[in-house]
N, C-alpha and C positions, 0 to 999 in steps of 0.2 A: 449171884447164887440166889436168886429170887425165889427158887422153889426148894431150897435146902431142906432135907429131911422129910420131904413130901413123898408118898407113894402114889403113883399115878397109872392108870391103865389107859392104853389108847387102842381102841378097836380099828382093825384095817391098818394097822401100825407097820405092816411088812411092806408097803409101797406108797407111792404118790403123796398126797398130803400127810397122811398119817406118819410116814417116815420123817418128814420134816418136823412135825410135832414132836415126835420121839426124840429126834437129836437136839431140838432146842431145850427140851425139859431136862434131859439128861446134862447138858451144859450148864443149866441153871441149878443144878443139885439134885434133882429128883431121882428117885429109883423108879424105872419104867418098866411096866409089864406090856410087851408087844403082843397083842392079841390079835391073830389073824387066822382065817381059814386055810391060808396058804402057809403052812407052817415053815417050810424051808425059807420063804422070804422073811417070816418073822424071825426066824433064827439068825439070818445075816444081819439084819437091822439091830436085833437086840445085842448080838455079839459086839458091833462097833459101838454101840451105846452103853455097854456095860449093864444092859438090862437082862430081863428074862422073857423067853418067848413061850406063849401058850396058844395051843391051837383051839379055836372057837368058832361056832357058828352061831352068830349073835341073834339069829332068828329062832334059835331052839332053846327052850327053856332049861332043860337039863345041862346043854353045853354052857350057857350063860351062867347057870349057878355054880357049874364046875370052875369056870374062870374066877368067880369071886372067891370060892372056897380055897382054890389054889393060891390065890394072892394073899389070903388071910393066913394060911398056913406058912407061907414064906415070910411075910412082912408084918402080919398082925394088924394091919389096918389098911383103909383105902381112903385117901384124902381127895383124889381127883379121878373123874371118869370122862374121857372124851369119846363120845359116841360119834366116830368117824366112818366106820364101815358103811359102805353104800354101793348100789348097783343102779344100772339105768337100763333103758331099752333103747334100740336103735330108732331113730327118727322114722315114724310112720303114723298114719292117722290113727286116731284114738280107737276107733271101732275094728282096727286090724290088730290090735294088741290081743294076744291070746289069754284066756282067763288064767292059765298056768304062769304067764309072765306077770300079769297083774298081781297075783297072789304073792308071788316071790319077791317083786319089787317092795310091795307094802310090808312082807314080813322082815325083809332085811333093813329097809330104811325107816319104818315106823314101829313095828313091833319090838324092835331092839330097844328103843327108848322106853317103852312100856316095861320090858324085862329089866333094864337098868333101874328104874324107879321101884320095882318090885323087890329086887334084891340088894339094892345099894342104899336106898333112903333110910331103912331101918338102922343099918350099920352107921352111916354118917350121922344119923340123929343120936346114937348112942355114944358116938365119938365127939360130939359138940359141934358138928358142921363139917362142911366139905364144899366141893365144887364140881358141878356137872356142866360139861360144855358139849353142846350138839353141834355138828357140822351141818348146816343147812345149805342154802345155795341161793344165788340170785335168781334161779329158776323158780323159786317160791315167792318172790317179790315181783318180778317182771318176766313171766313165763314166755319161752319160746314155743312156736308152733311145732306140732309132731312129736314133742316130748311130754305130751299132757299127763300121763299117769306118773311119770318121774316128777314133773312140776308138782303135782298134787302131793306127793309124799313130802316135798320139801316145804310146801305151804303148811301141811299138817305139822311138821317139825317146829315151824316158826310159831304156831299157835300152842303146841305142846310146851315149848320153851317158856313162854310167857305164863302159861297155866301153871307149871311146875314152879316157876320164881315166885309167884305170888303166894302160892300154898306152902312153900318150903322155906321162905324168908324167916318166918319166927323160929325155925329150927337152925337158923344159921347156916343153912345150905344155899349157895348162890347157884343160879342156873342161867347161862347165857348161851348164844349161838354165834357162830360164824356164818356169813353168807359169801362164799367165794364165787367169783366167775370161773369158768372152765380153765384148768391150768394143764400143765405138762405132766399128766398122770395116765395110767392105763385106760381111763374112761373117756379121754379126749376124743379118740377116734370114733367111739359110739355117739357122742354128743354131735360131732359134725357130720356123722353118716359116711365116714371115710376121710383119709388123711391125705390130702392134696395140697400143693401150694395155693390152688385157687380157693379151696374151702377154707383154708387158714386165713387167707387174706379176707375173705368175706366176713369170717367170724370175728377177726381182730378189728374190722372196721366198726364193730359195735362197742369196743372198749376204748373210751377216750384216751387213757394213758398209752394204749397202742401195744399192749403186750399181754400174755397169759399170766395167771397168778402162778406162783411157785410154791413148792413145799416150805421154803424158807419164809415166804410171805406168811403163810399160815401158822408156822410154829412161833413166829414172833408175835402175831396177834393173840394166839392161843396162850402163850406164856404170860402176857399182860393180864388177860381176863381171868386167869387161874391164880394170879398172884395177889399179895396183900395190897399191891398198888390199886387194884381195882375193886378194893373191899366195899365199896359204896355203890357198886354196879351189879345189878340183877335184872334179869328179863330183857337184856338189849340183843339185839340182832345186829351184829357189826359187820357192815359190808366191806369185804376185802376183794374189791371188784374194778379197780382202776376207773371208777366213775361209771360203770356200765348202768347202774340204776338211777342215776341223776335224770 
């Protein structure tokens, strides 16, 4: 029960890595708000975890603000925020990505972290501290070709995590990030440019441990970083990647 009595929001919690984080947090005693733009998915995950589902577009200021106010109305505080929601583009040359795709990727993957800081940092400060966990990617450390603008958002998130950590440490707000390799999530097909045995074999050949990351892998790592066991850790980018970035 490492997260007993903690109130946690997990964006993108209705599927993939987010659902694994929700399950682990609930198992460790947290009350979890499953925030997702796909509300039906969020409801299913929330029901199984004894949590609460909230529909949110993390790239939209009013929607994010509503997520925060809804959580406060129900629980009175927010101890943990996991910025997990993210999107990508299909593999293609950087000059072939449309301006609309570029804007959407940066809004969901990067602006959402800005909105988190805008609406949650004052609350966590007044509450005496908290934890913010950003879900980055190995793409921000060791970029793959033809995913350039997705890679860039994750590199941005890594820099943002470190900047937030150093500024917020005096306020007892710890900020860390996880950098997973691709896993069995709805985004896998997009990362690989299609899901075939050949593409999987090629992708897996770059991961020394020889498998994709899983929602449970992410849940375990997220729980550690957001627990008191990691009370001396901030500004860290923890690679959950089976050796991909070595």
